[in-house]
C-alpha positions, 0 to 999 in steps of 0.5 A: 592566085595563091602563090607569089614568085619573086626572083630573077627573070632572065634569058639563059645562054646555055653552053655545053663543054665536051670535057671536064673542068677538072682536067683544065683547072690547076689547083695550085694555080687558081690564084692566077686562073686564066682558062678558055673553054671551047664549047660545042653548042650555044642556045638562047632560051627563056630562063630566070629563077622566078619564071622557072619556078612559076612555069613549073607551078603552072604545069603542076596545076597552080596559078602563080603570079610573078613580082619582078622587073624586066627590060624592053626586050621582054614582050614576047616572053611575057605573052608566052608566060600569059599563055602558059598560065602565069600571072604577069601583071606584077612584072614591071618593064624598066625603060632603057634596060635589057632583061637580065641574062645568064650565061651557063656553061656545063661540062660532061660531069654536069659541073657548071660555071655561070655568069650573070648580067642583072640588067633590069633586075637591079631595079627589083628592090623598087617593087613592093607587095603593097603596090599590088593586090595580093590579098589572096596569097597563101605563100611566096618564094624568095628566090635569087634576085637583086640582093636588095630586093630579097632583103626587102621581100623578107621584111614584107613577108614578115610585115604581112604575115605571109608564109614564104620559102627562102631560097637564097641560092646564087646570091648567098655570096652577095648577102651578108650573114645577118641578111641570110639569118634574117631571111631564114628566121620565120621561113616556112622552108629554106631550100638549097643544094648541099654546096649552098647549105655549106656556104650558108654554114661557112658564112653564118655559122649555122648548120642545116640542123641549127637553121631549124632554130629559125625556120620550120624546115630545111630542104637539101638537094643532092642532085642524082643522090636525091634530097633530104627534108629536115624538120625539128621532129624528123628527117626524111630522105627523098629518092630521085625519080628515074629519068628517061634520059639526062640532057641538061641539069639547068633549071632542075632545082627550080622545078624541084622548088615548084614541087615543094611549094605544090606540096606546101599549099596542098598539105602533102606529107613530107614524103609526098611533097619531096617526091612531087618535087623530085618528079617535077625536077626530073622532067626538066633534066630530060630536056635542054633548057629550063622550060622546054618540058611539058606534061599533063596532070594525068601524065604526071600522076601516072609517072608518079605512081610508076616511081613512088606508088600511091598518089597524094590527094588531088594530084591528078585533078589539077587543071590541064595546061592549054597553051601551045608552043 
């Protein structure tokens, strides 16, 4: 074990709207918004930021552990994670609670409206790194979770000198400016899409470039327009990997983050790290659901060469996944 993943563990209820939100939301009437969308499909699938990141790290040949809280309905999900190379020993069941649930509706332009029921996730702040043997950790990721837990995990990473990736994402709204800046201070990397980075700027006054006063790097994703990795020395533009099809963007950001972590723990260059992340994300886009994709290290390496050329060191020598669906 070398990677600790913190964040939500949830079930995703994914819906597709066969139209465009912009055709039904009247800007001059948003103060009395009352809109109903008739969706054409509904699927209940495994999800959650922590589990999405951990599953993709396992596909990339790493051995991640999850720290988080779940409800009494999680037994089958836990068994599936165990089979797929994720360490679940630090996942705690909260009695008389249900696992968090996310409701995601996507329109034909890949715009999303999301609602989230926290359930057992509300107890995540009761967990501590000190309660578990994480002595061999190389890095952690603090991804969207119970806001109080995110604040505490930042403090613990600082206390134990544990490098971490800071990914406040959907909880930017719930975190104060002071809490966001505390999370950024000392982070190995801050990751977010362009909208999220703008939300951080509006709340804290810090632009992406100014955040480099606090963190080692800032990584911004732009969907189909690729991503950008910024350090104090330089800025690198990362192209997308070519998808075989585009089915569902849900979870692609978490898969991208797994690629970033893969690059950080293996010492890849910024270009290599970003390209591994881009390819990891595109596998997710090609399937409906956040963890319905699968590949072997050899398949990933071949596709990396097809898209980007020369492989990073050790990319093709990761362990083969053994679980079955």
